[in-house]
N, C-alpha and C positions, 0 to 999 in steps of 0.2 A: 261196594261204598254203602249198600241199603242195608248189610247188615251193621256198618259203622255204625250208622243212623238209628240202626233198629234198638243199638245198644246204648246209646248214648241219652237215648230218650228212655229208657226201659231205666235206664241209671234214675235220670231226674223222675223219674216219678214212682219212681221206689222214695228216695230221700226226701221227696217234696214238703208231707207230713211232719218229715220231722223239726227239719227247716221252720214250716212256718207253724211248727210247737214250740219251735225254743222261743221264737220272734212272739209268740203269745205270753208268752213266761216271762218276756222282756216288758213289753206293754202291759202287762199284765204287774210288775212290781211296778215301774212307775205311778202306773195307775191308785198302788199300795202308797206308794210316799207323797204323791202330791193332796191325799188324802188325811195324814199326817196332822195332828192337832197340833201340833207347832208350827203350821204351816198354814193354816187355816185363810190368814190373811196373806198370804205372800201371793208375791208374782215368782212363776217357777219356769223354768227352760230348763230342758233336756235334750241332750244327739248323742248317739252313738251310732259310728261307722266303720265301717271294714278297710282296707288298704286300699279298696275300689273307688272307695267314696261310695260306696252303695251305705243308706242310713239301714239301721240294723232295727231303731226303736229311738220313739221319741215325743218327745213332748213340749210342747209354742217354741220349737228350737230356730223361727225365724225371727223372734221379738226378741227387740232389743234389750237390753236390761244392763242395768250397771255390775261393771266385772271385779270392782274392787284388782286388787295386786295378780288375778291373774291376765290382765289384761301387759304384767310384765311377758309371755309367752309372744306376743306378739313385738315388742320391742328387740327382745334378742333374740327369736327368729331371722328379723329383718334385717338386724343388725350381720349376722353372720351371713345372710345372702349376700347385704351389702358390700362389709369388711371386710369378709373373714374370717375365718377363725385364727391365724397366723397375726391378723392387725395389731398393731400396738401404737401407743402413745408417747409420744416425744417432750422434753418440757427442755428444753436449751437453755443454755449461757452460752452470752457472747460479749465483746465489748464494744462498745456504738464507736463505729471507723472513724479514725482521726485522734480518738479520744483513747487514754489510757489509765483513767477517773471513773469510768462509769459502766459499771455491772448491770446486765439486762440478761432478766430471769424472762424468758416467754414461756406459756403454757397455749398447748394445744386442746386442752380437756381432758387430759388424765385423769381417772378418780381413784386411782391409787397411792399416787406420791405420798407418803408417811402413812399409809394404810396398816391399821392394828389387825387385819383382814388377808388369806392368799400366803400363813406363812410366813407372812414380811415383818419385820422389825421397824416398827415407825422412825426411828431416826437413822437406819441406815442409810441412807443417802446421803448427809451429813459430812461424813467426813470424804465418799471420793467427788463432792462435788468441793469442798476445800482445797485439797490436792490440787482440781482443774486448774480452780481460782489462782492457786501462789504459783503455779506455774506458769500463766496468762497474764498474771496481772500483778503489777509492781505494788510490793506492801506501802512504800515510803510515800507513796500520794495517798493523798485524802478521798475517801472514794464513795460517790452515792452510788447508791440502786435505786432499776426500776424496774418493780415485776411487770408485766404486760399479760394482762388475764384477761383482756381484751374476746377475746377469740368466739364467746358465747354471745356478746351481749352483757350488759347489766342487769337485765331486767329480773333474772335469778331463779326465781318461781313463774310458776302455771299462774294464772291470773282467776282460776277459777277454783283453787286450794281455800279450806277453807280457814277461820280466825283460830279455831285451836290446833290447828296444824303448824301453820306458820311460825317457824321462830325452835320447835322442837327438832333435837336429833334427827327423827325420822323426817321431817319435811325441811331438808337444809336443802340450801339456795347452793347455786350449780352458774359458777363461770368458770373461765379457762384455766384457772389455776386451784386446783383440788390440795388442802394440804387438812392431812390427820381424820378424814374419813369426811372434814368441816364438819365434826361436832370438839366439845368443851364437855365438861362435870366440872357442874358447881356443888360443892360440897358443903352441909350444913351441920348443925351439932341439934338436935335438937331435943336435950335432954333437961332444959328450962320451960316447970313448965309457965312463968309466968310472962314470956313474950314468945314472939312469931320467933321457928326456926330461923338458928344466927347461920349468916352465912361466913365461912371460914374462909373460901378462895376456890380457883378456878385451877383445874387441867385440860391445857396447854394454861399458864397464865397468860391470860388478856388485861391489861390494866385499863386501856380506855373502854370496859365494859359499866355501864351504870343500872343496876338493880332494882327496880322499887316491889317491895318485896309484901307482898298480900296473903303469902302461906299461914295456913297454918297448923298444928298440928291433930293430928288424930290419935284416935288407940285398937285403930284395928287392923294396925298395921300396913293397909295398903297406901301405894303408892296412887295418888291421884292430881299430885302435882303436877302443873302446864308454867312452859317458859313463850310465851310471845315478842314477838319481834319483829319489824318488816326488815328486808334485807338491805345490805349496809349498814345500818344503824347502829350503834352500840347501847341505844336504849331498849331492857328489858324488862318487861314484866315478867311475875310470878305471882299465878295464881292456885288455888284447890290446896291441898290439905297432904303431909305425909304424916309418916310413922313416928310416935313420941318414940323416948327413951335411945336416941341412935347418935353415937358421935362423930361419926362420916357419914351420915347420908348423905345421895347425889340424885342430882337431876341432869340430861342429858339434854343441851342446846346447842343451835348451829352455828359453826363459826358465823360474828355477822360479816366480816371483811376476810375471806383465806388469800387473800393476794399482798393484803399489807401484813398480817401475820406470818406468814413467808416469809418478806424483806425481814422483818425485824428476824425471825428464827438464823434464818444466815447471819443478817447483821452481827448479833451476839455473838457467832460461831468465829467470822472473821476476825473480831473484837478481838479473842481468845486466840486467836492466833497472827497478831500483830497486825492490825489496818487498825487503822483512824475510820469511821463513819462520819459522813457529812450527814448525807439525807435518806431517808428510806420512802419508795413513793409507788403508785401502780399507776397503772392508766387512767384511771377513774376518769377523774376532770380533763384530762386529754378528748379522750373519746366525748364527751357528751360537750366541750367543744366545739369539738370536730364537727358534730351528729349532719348540722343544719349548711354545714359550711361542703364549697363546690370543694375546695382543695384540703385535702386532708393525707397531712404526711404522717411518714410511718419511720421507727428507726434503721438507720443503716449500722446492720448487723453485721457483727465480724463473729459467728459464731466460732466455737474452741472445744462446746464440750454436749453431747447431748445423752439427757440419760433415758431411759424406753422401760415404760409400763410391762405388766403381765397379758400376756398371748390375751386377745377377745374370749377363746375361748372356757377361759380361766374366768375370770370378767363376767361373763355370760352366767357361768354355771353359780357362781358368787350371787349373781343377779337372783337365781329363782332358786338355790339353797336356804338363802337367808331370806329375800324376799327384800332388798337392798334397794330403798328405793334412790338415794346418793346415786350410787354408778347407773342404776336406771336411766335417771334423766341425764347424766354425762350421754347415756350412749344414744339415745333419740334424738339429744342436738348436736351431735357428733355424723351423726346418720346426713341430718339439716345443713351441715357442711359443706359433704356430699355433693349435694344439690347446687346450694349457695354459698361461696364463701367470703362472700360478702362481709364483715365482725357487724355491718352495720343493719343488715337483716336481722328479723328473728329466724336464730337458729331451733328456735321449738316448731315454733310454725313451719320452717320450712324441713325441718326433719317428720312431725306428722304429715306433712301434703306428698314426704316420699316415701314413707312408710304404704298411704293409702294408695297409692300409683301404682309401686312396685308388685301389691296381691291384687290388684284389676288388671294387672298386664300377667302376674302366673291364674290366672282365669277365674280368680274369684268373686263373689260379688261384695264388692266393698260396702254397698247402700246400709247394710245395722251396722256399722263401725261409723264410734263418735267419738274421737280422743282429742284431750285437753295438755295430756305429760303423758312421760312414758309410762310410768311408775304404777298408774292405778290410784295415786291418793285424790283425786280429784272425784268427788259424788257424782257428776254430770257426764261422765264416761260413759257409754255403752257401747256394746255390740252383743252380735244375738250367737245364742250355741251351736248354730249351722257354720257361721265363719270361723270358730275358733275352731271347730272340727273339721273343719274342707282347709284350714292352715296346715294344725295337726297329720294331716292324713298328709298333706304337700310335703311336710317335710321328711317322712317318712318314704314316703314313695315315690320324691321326684328329685330331692335336693342332694347334691355333693354334698351339704353340710349332717345329712341324717345322725353322724354317727355321733360327733358334737352336741346336735342340739339334743339325743336324749338321754346324755349322761350331763345334760345341767341340769334335768328335771329329778331331782330326790324320790328316791323308794318309797311308798310310804311304809308306815311302821316300824320305816329304819333313821330316815336322815333329815335333817333339815326341820323348814317348819311344818313336815307334815308323818313326822317321825310317832306321834299318837296315833294317827289313824291309822286303823286296817289294823292296828297293833296289834302278835298274837292272832291273828285270822289265816286264811290259808290265801288270800290275796297279798300279806305282809311278805315286801318284794318285789312281788309282781304288776305293781301299779305305780309309775312315774307320774306323777303329778305336783301340781302347783298350786299351791290354795291365793284364795283372798280373800280381804274381811275389813269391811272396815264397817259403823253402825250403821244395823239392821241390813247386812251383807254378808254373803256367804257363800263361795264359789269356787269349786275344783276343776283342774282341767287338765289334761294328760293322755297315759295310754293304759294301756294292757294286755302284757306282753306274757305269755307265756308259752316256750317253746317257738312254733310258725306259727301261732297262734296271735294276731296281736288287731287291738281295736283301738279310735280314738274316743273319747270323750268330754264331755263337759256337764257339770250341774250347775246352773245358777239358781240360785234364792234368794229374793228379795226382797225387805222388809217382813220379815216374817216375826210371827206374834210369841213365839216360844222362846227358850232358851235357847244362848248359842252353842251349850252342850246336847240338850235335844235334835237341836239344826242337826248338829255331826255326826252323832248318833243315825239317826233320822238314814245323812247320805253312807252312811258309813255300810249300812243296813240296803238301802238303794246298789249300792254296789259289786255285794255280796248276793246280791240277786241276781245283777246284770252280768256276774262274769263270773 
């Protein structure tokens, strides 16, 4: 026993100088990074931990900073822990019991219905739905269609999103029904120098949209155009400028009322199959009328078809690969509904509460975590690098979802939103990370993996004075020095 102890301490004695030297080198790299001229006026936080949770190097790691889209790491990890990697959403077709002329389409928050991503064909669901309806509802009756899209209520967006984001495709509103990623394209002809860009139409066609067009034309070739509009309103304001000389230039906006659009799309499909459609509705007005009433009536549904989404592990992967705000906002609200199923409660607030409770129970200090959404779009969100690293360590060292979570993060230099980071360096393909950026914010969080070596890291930069390219280069250089 004495000989074993002597050997143990001898090994520690021999290795300690090398370990300290490595840590000193890493701290020196961080010191160099913080002194970069592009970060002179910035708030910077850095944390590196091994899989035991030991801090390897840090700078301001307990400081709460704006995370932008690395907040999606928290949302997706929580989704895997709460819902599971194989969780699927459902959207049901039903008849109102006792009636043969009322089709009910009930959404439970599936963000993938009609999506153009996940190797999906957007219109693929329509033939299957049509066949199911034809098998269950007589086409000789005039049909009413109601879309029940109240699962998340009708707030649609986080209250702390900025004006510039609301109405644009990356700030799409979230309801119990989503269709076509809740986005449309509006097309312009910018070949005429004597007028503003001429609107050619939208895809999908939304006849009720009313555009107030203040766009101008530029010769820089840059897209500086924005679409503004509040949830559920068909009034849209077009601002900024877009490139000249284009016959089919497009901007992306969020579909104001996806539930109503789905009702109209299904109605068009059924009309071509011999049905007479009387009315198409959503449950918006019914929801508002019953909001403050003690008696809240629900439809008596006789379900005859259930449409299933892609599994959560694929949804989570798309969230982190493409930084998909739309999916992330559905997921945080779905988490909320596991805490409180009442559709008149805020699914977003419940989801945030559930998230913070979960990680506190997992032993993490949630004091530095402030969430106002699930995507990171709100500039009021805040989290510390230490919290991010603690969550990352948990997801690899303790979670049964470790594999699904790691695979949800794109490899730097290879994939997703980080395909240009560390490209052509020795770290390409060895760093799995999520990027985050809004105005004045640049963050990266993830893992360095090489063989048996695995480290969690987070780098957060707020209010930098240099260019984004300079900050990206500085962060690349930091990671190369750390690992």
